[in-house]
C-alpha positions in Angstrom: 19.7 10.1 -83.3 22.3 7.3 -83.9 25.2 9.7 -83.3 23.7 10.7 -79.9 23.4 7.1 -79.0 27.1 6.5 -79.7 27.9 9.5 -77.5 25.7 8.2 -74.6 27.2 4.7 -74.7 30.7 5.6 -75.7 30.6 3.2 -78.6 33.5 2.9 -81.1 32.9 3.9 -84.7 35.6 1.5 -85.9 34.8 -2.2 -85.8 38.5 -3.1 -85.0 38.2 -1.0 -81.8 35.0 -2.5 -80.5 36.6 -4.8 -78.0 38.5 -2.0 -76.3 35.3 0.2 -76.3 33.4 -2.6 -74.5 36.3 -3.1 -72.0 36.1 0.6 -71.2 32.3 0.3 -70.5 33.1 -2.3 -67.7 34.3 0.6 -65.5 30.7 2.1 -65.5 29.5 -0.8 -63.3 30.1 1.4 -60.2 27.4 3.9 -61.5 24.6 1.3 -61.4 21.9 1.8 -58.8 21.6 -1.0 -56.2 17.8 -0.3 -55.8 15.2 1.4 -58.0 14.4 3.6 -55.0 17.9 5.2 -55.2 17.1 6.6 -58.6 15.2 10.0 -59.0 11.7 9.7 -60.4 11.1 11.1 -63.9 8.1 12.6 -65.6 6.8 11.7 -69.1 7.8 15.0 -70.5 11.4 14.5 -69.3 11.9 11.8 -72.0 9.8 13.5 -74.7 11.7 13.8 -78.0 10.8 15.2 -81.4 12.9 14.3 -84.5 12.5 15.4 -88.0 13.3 13.2 -91.0 13.7 15.9 -93.7 12.7 14.0 -96.8 11.1 17.2 -98.2 13.7 19.8 -97.2 16.8 17.6 -97.8 16.2 15.6 -101.0 19.7 14.1 -100.9 18.6 11.6 -98.1 15.5 10.6 -100.1 17.2 7.9 -102.1 17.8 5.7 -99.0 14.1 5.8 -98.2 12.6 5.4 -101.7 10.9 2.2 -102.9 9.9 1.2 -106.5 6.4 2.5 -106.0 7.7 6.0 -105.3 6.7 5.9 -101.6 8.8 5.4 -98.5 10.3 2.0 -97.6 8.6 0.9 -94.4 11.6 -1.2 -93.5 13.6 2.0 -93.1 10.9 3.5 -90.8 11.2 0.3 -88.6 14.9 1.0 -88.3 14.3 4.6 -87.3 11.6 3.8 -84.7 14.0 1.2 -83.1 16.8 3.8 -82.8 14.5 6.5 -81.5 12.9 4.2 -78.9 16.4 3.4 -77.4 17.3 7.1 -77.3 14.1 8.0 -75.6 14.9 5.4 -72.9 18.4 6.8 -72.4 16.8 10.3 -72.1 14.5 8.9 -69.3 17.5 7.4 -67.4 20.0 10.2 -68.0 22.3 11.0 -65.0 22.9 14.7 -64.8 26.6 14.7 -64.1 27.5 11.6 -66.2 27.8 12.0 -70.0 28.1 8.2 -70.5 25.3 5.9 -69.4 26.1 2.7 -67.5 23.0 1.1 -68.9 22.8 -1.1 -71.9 19.3 -0.5 -73.2 18.0 -3.0 -75.8 14.7 -3.6 -77.6 12.9 -6.5 -75.9 9.6 -6.4 -77.8 7.7 -4.5 -80.5 4.3 -4.7 -79.0 2.4 -3.1 -81.9 2.7 -0.7 -84.8 -0.6 0.4 -86.3 -0.8 2.5 -89.5 -3.6 4.8 -90.4 -2.2 5.7 -93.8 -1.5 3.4 -96.7 1.1 5.5 -98.4 4.1 7.4 -96.9 5.2 10.1 -99.4 9.0 10.3 -100.2 9.1 14.1 -100.7 7.5 15.4 -97.5 9.1 15.9 -94.1 8.3 13.3 -91.4 8.1 14.0 -87.7 8.7 11.4 -85.0 7.6 12.1 -81.4 7.7 9.8 -78.4 8.3 9.4 -74.7 8.5 6.7 -72.0 4.8 5.8 -71.2 5.3 3.1 -68.5 8.1 1.8 -66.3 8.7 -1.5 -64.4 11.8 -2.3 -62.4 14.1 -2.9 -65.3 11.9 -2.3 -68.3 10.3 0.7 -70.1 7.4 1.0 -72.5 7.9 3.7 -75.2 5.0 5.2 -77.1 5.9 6.8 -80.5 4.0 8.6 -83.2 4.9 9.3 -86.8 3.4 12.2 -88.7 3.9 13.6 -92.2 3.8 17.1 -93.4 0.8 17.7 -95.8 -0.7 21.0 -96.8 1.4 22.8 -94.1 0.3 20.5 -91.2 1.6 17.3 -89.7 -1.0 14.5 -90.1 -0.8 11.1 -88.3 0.7 8.1 -90.1 1.3 5.5 -87.4 1.4 4.8 -83.7 4.0 2.4 -82.2 4.6 0.8 -78.8 8.0 -0.7 -78.0 9.2 -2.4 -74.8 12.9 -1.8 -73.9 14.9 -3.5 -71.2 17.9 -2.0 -69.2 20.9 -4.2 -68.5 24.4 -3.6 -67.0 27.3 -2.1 -69.0 28.3 -5.5 -70.4 24.7 -6.4 -71.3 24.7 -9.4 -69.0 22.3 -8.7 -66.2 19.2 -6.6 -65.6 19.6 -3.1 -64.3 17.2 -0.8 -62.5 15.7 2.3 -64.2 14.2 5.5 -62.9 10.6 5.2 -61.8 8.0 7.2 -63.8 5.5 9.5 -62.1 2.4 10.5 -64.0 1.4 14.2 -63.4 -2.1 14.6 -64.9 -5.2 12.4 -65.3 -4.3 11.9 -68.9 -0.9 10.6 -68.0 -2.4 8.4 -65.3 -4.5 6.8 -68.1 -1.5 6.3 -70.3 0.5 4.7 -67.5 -2.5 2.5 -66.6 -2.7 1.4 -70.3 1.0 0.4 -70.1 0.1 -1.8 -67.2 -2.8 -3.3 -69.1 -0.6 -3.9 -72.1 1.8 -5.9 -69.9 -1.1 -8.0 -68.5 -2.5 -8.5 -72.1 0.9 -9.8 -73.2 1.1 -12.2 -70.3 -2.4 -13.5 -71.0 -1.6 -13.9 -74.7 1.6 -15.8 -73.9 -0.1 -18.0 -71.4 -2.8 -19.1 -73.9 -0.2 -19.8 -76.6 -1.0 -22.8 -78.7 2.5 -24.1 -77.8 1.3 -24.4 -74.2 -2.5 -24.9 -74.4 -4.9 -26.7 -76.6 -7.1 -24.6 -79.0 -10.4 -23.4 -77.7 -13.6 -25.3 -78.6 -14.4 -22.7 -81.2 -10.9 -23.0 -82.7 -11.2 -26.8 -82.8 -14.4 -26.4 -84.8 -12.6 -24.0 -87.3 -9.9 -26.6 -87.9 -12.4 -29.5 -88.2 -14.4 -27.5 -90.7 -11.3 -26.9 -92.8 -10.5 -30.6 -92.7 -13.9 -31.6 -93.8 -13.9 -29.0 -96.5 -10.7 -30.4 -98.0 -11.6 -34.1 -97.9 -11.8 -35.6 -101.4 -15.2 -37.4 -101.4 -14.4 -39.0 -104.8 -11.5 -41.1 -103.3 -13.1 -43.9 -101.4 -11.2 -46.3 -99.1 -12.0 -49.8 -97.9 -15.7 -50.6 -97.8 -16.6 -47.6 -99.9 -15.8 -45.2 -97.1 -14.2 -41.8 -97.7 -10.4 -41.9 -97.0 -9.0 -39.5 -94.3 -5.8 -39.3 -96.4 -7.3 -38.0 -99.6 -7.4 -34.3 -99.6 -8.4 -31.7 -102.3 -7.9 -28.0 -102.5 -11.2 -26.0 -102.4 -11.8 -23.4 -105.2 -9.9 -20.1 -104.9 -7.5 -21.5 -102.2 -3.8 -22.1 -101.7 -2.2 -24.8 -99.6 -0.3 -23.2 -96.7 2.8 -25.2 -97.6 3.0 -23.5 -101.0 3.2 -20.0 -99.5 6.7 -20.0 -98.1 9.6 -17.8 -99.1 13.1 -18.0 -97.5 16.1 -15.7 -97.2 19.6 -15.7 -95.9 21.6 -12.8 -94.5 25.3 -12.8 -93.6 25.6 -10.5 -90.6 28.4 -8.0 -91.4 29.8 -5.4 -89.0 28.1 -2.6 -91.0 24.8 -3.7 -89.4 25.9 -3.6 -85.8 24.3 -1.7 -83.0 26.2 0.3 -80.3 26.7 -2.9 -78.4 28.3 -4.7 -81.4 25.4 -7.0 -81.9 23.2 -6.9 -85.0 20.9 -3.9 -84.9 17.3 -4.9 -84.1 15.9 -2.4 -86.7 18.0 -4.1 -89.4 16.4 -7.5 -88.4 13.0 -5.9 -88.6 13.6 -4.4 -92.0 14.9 -7.7 -93.4 11.9 -9.6 -92.0 9.4 -7.0 -93.2 10.8 -7.0 -96.7 10.6 -10.8 -96.9 7.1 -10.7 -95.4 6.1 -8.1 -98.0 7.5 -10.2 -100.8 5.6 -13.2 -99.5 2.3 -11.3 -99.5 3.2 -10.0 -103.0 3.8 -13.4 -104.4 0.7 -14.7 -102.7 -1.5 -12.8 -105.1 -1.4 -9.1 -104.1 0.6 -7.0 -106.7 1.1 -4.3 -104.1 0.4 -5.3 -100.5 0.1 -2.4 -98.0 1.3 -2.9 -94.4 -1.5 -2.4 -91.8 0.1 -3.6 -88.6 3.2 -5.1 -87.0 2.7 -6.8 -83.7 4.3 -9.0 -81.1 7.9 -9.1 -82.2 9.8 -10.7 -79.4 13.6 -10.4 -79.5 14.5 -13.8 -77.9 18.2 -13.8 -78.5 20.8 -11.3 -79.8 22.3 -11.9 -83.2 26.1 -11.9 -83.2 28.3 -10.3 -86.0 29.3 -13.0 -88.4 26.2 -15.1 -87.9 24.3 -16.7 -90.8 20.7 -15.4 -90.4 18.0 -17.6 -91.9 14.6 -16.0 -92.5 11.5 -18.0 -93.4 8.2 -16.3 -94.2 4.8 -17.9 -94.7 1.2 -16.8 -95.2 -0.6 -18.3 -92.2 -4.1 -16.7 -92.3 -6.2 -14.8 -94.8 -9.6 -13.0 -94.6 -11.2 -11.1 -97.5 -8.4 -8.8 -98.7 -6.1 -9.2 -95.6 -3.0 -11.4 -95.5 -1.4 -12.4 -92.2 2.3 -13.3 -92.7 4.6 -14.9 -90.1 8.4 -14.6 -90.4 10.6 -16.9 -88.4 14.2 -15.8 -87.9 17.0 -18.1 -86.8 20.7 -18.1 -86.5 22.9 -20.9 -87.8 26.2 -21.5 -86.0 28.7 -22.9 -88.5 30.9 -24.2 -85.8 28.3 -26.3 -84.0 25.8 -26.8 -86.8 23.0 -25.7 -84.4 20.0 -23.5 -85.2 18.6 -21.0 -82.6 15.4 -19.0 -83.0 16.0 -15.3 -82.5 12.7 -13.7 -83.5 9.2 -14.3 -84.7 7.6 -11.5 -86.7 3.9 -11.0 -87.4 2.8 -8.7 -90.2 -0.7 -7.8 -91.4 -1.0 -6.7 -95.0 -4.0 -5.5 -97.0 -4.5 -6.0 -100.8 -6.6 -3.9 -103.2 -8.4 -7.1 -104.2 -9.7 -10.1 -102.3 -7.0 -12.8 -102.0 -7.3 -16.6 -102.2 -7.9 -18.4 -98.9 -4.9 -20.1 -97.3 -5.6 -23.7 -96.3 -3.6 -25.7 -93.7 -3.1 -29.4 -94.4 -1.3 -30.8 -91.3 -2.0 -30.3 -87.6 1.1 -28.1 -87.2 -0.1 -25.9 -90.1 -3.5 -25.7 -88.4 -1.9 -24.4 -85.3 -0.1 -21.7 -87.4 -3.4 -20.9 -89.0 -5.1 -20.4 -85.6 -2.1 -18.4 -84.2 -2.3 -16.1 -87.3 -6.1 -15.8 -86.8 -5.5 -14.7 -83.2 -3.0 -12.1 -84.2 -5.3 -10.8 -87.0 -8.3 -10.6 -84.7 -6.2 -8.6 -82.1 -5.0 -6.2 -84.8 -8.5 -5.6 -86.1 -9.7 -4.8 -82.6 -6.9 -2.2 -82.3 -7.5 -0.5 -85.6 
């Protein structure tokens, strides 16, 4: 898959040649469509791809995918889904007479990845399938499925929805993509679901706690937590309970005590075909820190249930210092909601820029302690985590 992507883009395999390779792409500007109507429509089956990851039939590649529990590293699967999603989009936008694509297709958003299996086996072949399921003017939704060979048949492991955007050869401005024409009632329903997904994302973003106050119900949740953590033994003036005295309820953990941090130097090895840091690599690193956070919270072996709403806000340049910060922001029974914040530090200016926010839902074999916010800011993180958890539970 990655070799095909290099061929489509004309990317250099040598880091020292990347500037020249990017210069050569500038000439492809003339191949861009002026309007979407100038591009031939495509069908869903035109972009359909099937790829086998031969863990069973080629044991030599197994080591890269193996974790300490003798199952498959989910972070590696995130990398593979990201690469496949981009190739599917290039397949949808392929120009018949042109081997190199003038488009720069990048991951804009991981809408959701829902798993129906806890364990992915390291010694059985895996099959990925996928196609473009919805198209806007310059964006494409890709639906992918992962299955694993068991008893001679491929059984479902996960479903994933990514949103990709097309840009010009220099990755500076949006570029038009081929329209998508559904052919059957089933494809009509899939396309309509893509439209609804877009509207759902807009609604979710509009109601963000960074833009709007919590709902009345959410305010009650926060107030109940506050009352539950007041230390009634510490009295202030006049024998009244002090607002400042707080105590941790039984079987609970303060949210501020759940953080884990990581630092990554962004080397050329982790670059994508456009010589920025590969989005799948960012997802793998964020997932592994999120998993470690859930693990240290009280789950000896957390299992990933869902990944949702990963927005790629800014590209990460080669040579950047990538700072990752993970925190448990919501818990319920044996579920742990982890938020990972990713930012880039510019050593020259001393500035920090957020590049991604990741949301992971884990499950534990045992019930976990309740996470408790102490400040108003933590309470907003708690409510945001609760919203993501509720959305995931509706899906699965």
